[in-house]
C-alpha positions in Angstrom: -44.6 -63.2 6.8 -41.5 -64.5 5.2 -42.6 -63.1 1.8 -43.3 -59.7 3.4 -39.9 -59.6 4.9 -38.3 -60.3 1.6 -40.2 -57.4 0.0 -39.1 -55.0 2.7 -35.5 -56.0 2.3 -35.7 -55.5 -1.5 -37.3 -52.1 -0.9 -34.5 -51.0 1.5 -31.9 -52.2 -1.0 -33.4 -50.1 -3.7 -33.5 -47.0 -1.5 -29.9 -47.5 -0.6 -28.9 -47.8 -4.2 -30.8 -44.6 -5.0 -29.0 -42.7 -2.2 -25.6 -43.9 -3.3 -26.3 -42.8 -6.9 -27.1 -39.2 -5.8 -24.3 -36.6 -6.5 -22.3 -35.4 -3.6 -22.9 -31.8 -2.8 -19.4 -30.5 -3.2 -17.6 -28.3 -5.7 -15.5 -30.1 -8.3 -11.8 -29.1 -8.8 -12.6 -27.3 -12.1 -15.5 -25.3 -10.5 -13.3 -24.2 -7.6 -10.6 -23.0 -10.0 -13.0 -21.3 -12.3 -14.9 -19.4 -9.7 -12.1 -18.5 -7.3 -9.0 -17.9 -9.3 -7.5 -14.6 -10.2 -4.3 -12.9 -11.1 -3.0 -10.3 -8.6 -0.4 -7.8 -9.6 2.0 -5.6 -7.6 2.2 -2.7 -7.9 -1.4 -2.3 -8.9 -0.6 0.7 -11.2 2.8 0.0 -12.8 4.8 2.7 -14.5 6.0 2.2 -18.1 8.5 -0.6 -18.6 8.3 -1.5 -14.9 8.8 -5.1 -13.6 5.7 -6.4 -11.9 5.1 -9.3 -9.6 2.2 -11.6 -10.5 0.4 -14.2 -8.4 -2.2 -16.7 -9.4 -4.5 -16.7 -6.4 -6.9 -19.6 -6.0 -8.8 -21.2 -3.2 -7.9 -24.7 -4.5 -5.3 -26.6 -2.4 -4.4 -28.6 -5.5 -3.2 -25.5 -7.5 0.4 -26.1 -6.4 0.3 -29.5 -7.9 -1.1 -28.4 -11.3 0.8 -27.3 -14.4 0.8 -23.5 -14.7 1.9 -21.7 -17.9 2.5 -17.9 -18.1 2.2 -16.0 -21.4 2.9 -12.3 -22.2 1.2 -11.0 -25.4 0.9 -14.7 -26.5 4.6 -15.5 -25.9 5.5 -18.3 -23.4 7.5 -16.9 -20.5 7.3 -19.5 -17.8 5.9 -23.0 -17.3 6.0 -25.6 -14.5 4.1 -27.4 -11.8 2.9 -25.1 -9.1 4.4 -22.0 -10.7 1.7 -19.7 -9.4 4.1 -16.7 -9.1 5.8 -14.8 -12.0 7.6 -11.6 -12.7 7.6 -9.8 -16.0 8.1 -6.3 -17.5 5.2 -4.4 -18.8 5.2 -2.3 -21.9 5.6 1.4 -22.7 3.2 4.2 -21.7 -0.4 3.6 -22.8 0.3 0.2 -24.5 -1.7 -2.9 -23.5 0.3 -5.8 -22.1 -1.8 -9.0 -22.1 -0.7 -11.4 -19.3 -2.3 -14.9 -19.4 -2.0 -17.8 -16.9 -3.1 -21.2 -18.1 -3.9 -23.9 -15.6 -3.8 -27.5 -16.9 -6.1 -29.7 -14.8 -5.7 -33.4 -14.1 -8.3 -34.4 -16.7 -6.3 -32.5 -19.4 -8.7 -29.6 -19.6 -7.4 -26.0 -19.2 -8.5 -22.9 -17.5 -7.2 -19.4 -18.6 -7.0 -16.2 -16.5 -6.1 -13.0 -18.4 -5.0 -9.6 -17.1 -4.6 -6.6 -19.4 -2.1 -4.1 -18.1 -1.9 -0.5 -19.4 1.0 1.4 -17.9 0.2 4.9 -16.8 2.1 7.6 -14.9 1.5 10.7 -12.9 4.2 13.3 -12.9 4.4 15.6 -9.9 5.9 19.1 -10.2 6.1 21.6 -7.4 6.6 25.3 -7.1 7.4 27.2 -3.9 6.1 30.7 -3.1 9.7 31.8 -2.6 11.5 34.9 -3.9 14.6 34.7 -6.1 16.1 37.6 -8.0 15.6 37.9 -11.8 19.2 36.9 -12.5 19.0 33.6 -10.6 18.6 30.7 -12.9 17.7 28.0 -10.4 14.5 27.0 -8.8 13.0 28.8 -5.8 13.4 26.5 -2.8 10.8 26.1 -0.1 11.6 27.6 3.2 10.0 27.2 6.6 6.4 28.5 6.5 6.3 29.1 2.7 3.5 27.8 0.5 4.1 25.0 -2.0 1.9 24.0 -4.9 2.1 20.4 -6.1 0.6 19.8 -9.5 -0.3 16.3 -10.8 0.2 15.8 -14.6 -1.5 12.5 -15.5 -0.7 10.3 -18.4 -3.5 7.7 -17.8 -5.3 5.5 -20.3 -8.5 3.4 -20.2 -8.8 -0.3 -21.2 -9.0 0.8 -24.9 -5.7 2.7 -24.6 -7.4 6.1 -24.9 -6.0 8.9 -22.6 -8.4 9.8 -19.8 -9.4 13.4 -19.4 -8.3 15.1 -16.2 -11.9 15.9 -15.2 -12.7 12.2 -15.3 -10.0 11.3 -12.8 -10.5 11.1 -9.0 -7.5 12.3 -7.1 -6.8 11.1 -3.5 -4.2 13.3 -1.8 -2.3 12.5 1.4 0.1 14.5 3.5 2.6 12.5 5.5 0.4 9.4 5.1 -2.8 11.1 6.2 -5.6 11.4 3.7 -6.6 15.0 2.9 -10.3 15.1 2.1 -10.4 18.8 1.3 -7.9 18.6 -1.6 -9.1 15.3 -3.0 -11.9 14.8 -5.5 -12.7 14.6 -9.2 -10.3 16.7 -11.3 -8.4 18.1 -8.3 -4.9 17.8 -9.6 -3.5 20.6 -7.5 -2.4 20.3 -3.9 -1.3 23.3 -1.7 0.6 22.8 1.5 2.7 25.1 3.8 5.8 24.4 5.9 4.9 24.0 9.6 6.3 25.7 12.7 8.2 22.5 13.5 10.7 22.2 10.6 10.4 18.8 8.9 10.1 17.3 5.5 6.6 16.7 4.0 5.7 13.7 1.9 2.8 14.4 -0.5 1.3 11.4 -2.3 -1.5 11.1 -4.8 -3.5 8.2 -6.1 -5.6 8.5 -9.2 -8.7 6.4 -9.7 -11.3 5.9 -12.4 -14.9 6.6 -11.4 -15.4 2.8 -10.9 -12.7 3.0 -8.1 -10.0 1.2 -10.1 -6.5 2.5 -9.2 -4.8 3.8 -12.4 -1.8 5.7 -11.2 0.1 7.0 -8.1 3.1 8.9 -7.2 4.7 10.9 -4.3 7.1 13.7 -3.7 9.1 14.8 -0.7 9.3 18.5 0.0 12.4 19.5 1.9 12.1 22.8 3.7 15.3 24.9 4.3 16.3 28.2 5.6 16.3 31.4 3.6 19.6 33.0 2.7 21.0 36.5 2.2 23.5 37.3 -0.5 25.1 40.7 -0.7 26.0 42.2 -4.1 28.0 45.3 -5.0 26.3 47.7 -7.3 28.4 49.2 -10.0 27.5 52.7 -11.3 28.2 51.5 -14.8 27.0 47.9 -14.9 24.5 47.6 -12.1 24.4 44.6 -9.8 27.4 42.3 -10.1 25.1 39.2 -9.9 27.9 36.7 -10.7 29.9 37.5 -7.5 28.2 37.9 -4.1 30.7 39.4 -1.7 32.1 38.5 1.6 34.3 41.6 1.7 33.4 44.9 -0.1 36.2 47.2 -1.3 35.4 50.9 -1.6 37.9 53.0 -3.5 37.0 56.4 -2.2 33.5 58.0 -2.1 30.4 55.8 -1.5 29.3 52.4 -2.8 25.8 50.9 -2.7 25.4 47.3 -1.6 22.2 45.3 -2.3 20.9 42.5 -0.1 18.9 39.8 -2.0 16.7 37.7 0.3 16.7 34.3 -1.4 13.8 31.9 -0.6 11.8 34.2 1.6 8.0 34.3 0.8 7.5 36.0 -2.6 4.3 37.5 -1.4 5.9 39.0 1.6 8.7 40.4 -0.5 6.4 41.9 -3.1 4.1 43.4 -0.5 7.0 45.0 1.4 6.5 43.0 4.6 10.1 41.9 5.0 12.0 43.8 7.7 15.7 44.7 7.4 17.9 45.3 10.4 21.2 46.8 9.4 24.1 47.3 11.7 27.4 48.9 11.0 30.1 48.4 13.6 27.3 47.2 16.0 25.3 50.4 15.5 21.7 49.9 14.3 20.5 52.0 11.3 16.7 52.2 12.0 16.0 54.4 8.9 16.8 51.3 6.7 14.4 48.9 8.3 12.5 48.4 5.0 15.5 48.9 2.6 17.5 46.1 0.9 20.2 48.7 0.0 22.8 50.4 2.0 25.3 53.1 1.0 28.7 52.8 2.6 32.0 54.8 2.3 33.8 57.8 3.6 36.8 60.1 3.1 39.0 58.2 5.6 40.4 54.7 4.9 39.5 52.0 7.3 37.4 48.8 7.9 33.8 48.4 8.9 31.8 45.4 10.0 28.3 45.1 8.6 25.5 42.9 9.8 22.1 42.4 8.4 19.1 40.4 9.7 16.0 39.9 7.5 12.8 38.6 9.0 9.3 37.9 7.8 6.8 39.0 10.5 4.0 36.8 9.1 6.2 33.6 9.0 8.1 33.3 12.2 10.7 30.8 11.0 11.6 32.8 7.9 14.7 34.7 8.9 18.3 34.9 7.9 21.5 36.8 8.8 24.5 38.0 6.8 27.8 39.6 7.8 30.4 41.2 5.6 33.4 43.5 5.9 33.9 46.8 4.1 37.3 48.1 3.4 37.6 51.8 2.5 40.7 52.8 0.6 41.9 56.2 -0.4 40.6 57.2 -3.8 43.1 57.3 -6.7 
């Protein structure tokens, strides 16, 4: 029996030694770093020459105690224990910037994480459906209720630095932070909006994505809606409209003079289709025969002053309206 007990003890000892020699079922430090490390960048789609914030994200609690070295295009930029955050400036439009983070582990081995950044940009241009006369050199401004077209002009490149065709870009449009499914989609680089009944600014944003869902560009524009305006011009029989000097007071030297009302920033369509309504008053007396005319003839044989009022409205856009007042002084002809 004593011999049998010794054999059992030797057997148990061997089993214990085998168990202790088995590997523990946990991930090593290098495996954790290798599988769960990545470089995150903000913003995700930088513009040319923009400064970006980089973070080496890892599930390892020991990453903060390891040596981290940052390189840009092979040039050392930052090094230190626990330096998991870094800022750098990316390159020009369409040029690859190679960012590398090197982690030196306790056993002297290293782990590299690389991020290739290709700056892209999306220009947003807008045009309002607002009338301006031919002599006006500025841009037609959006007024309440007018239609505005926003056009995205992409300069976006793939990982090889080749410009991506517009038809291969998925556009996601948002209005005041709300995603607009109707205007979004592949190749949809035009967005159309209209000023609301409640006057307020509109923020239109667009995000461009590749077909794999990767964000490759974004931008936004704020559309500020204002009120239409009326400018009154005197028409000279010899030179036509005196476009360089809208009047506050019109001087008439005997006979009659024609004055022209230009309805700046009203709907162009409404103007061209003749929808605008003109309400002229001279010394508080309404002239109903001029309700569709932007011109008025004033004058007389007797000297004196007259007070002229004009209201212009767009019946299909309730908030599009403006008022103008000016004086007319009639002098005796020379």
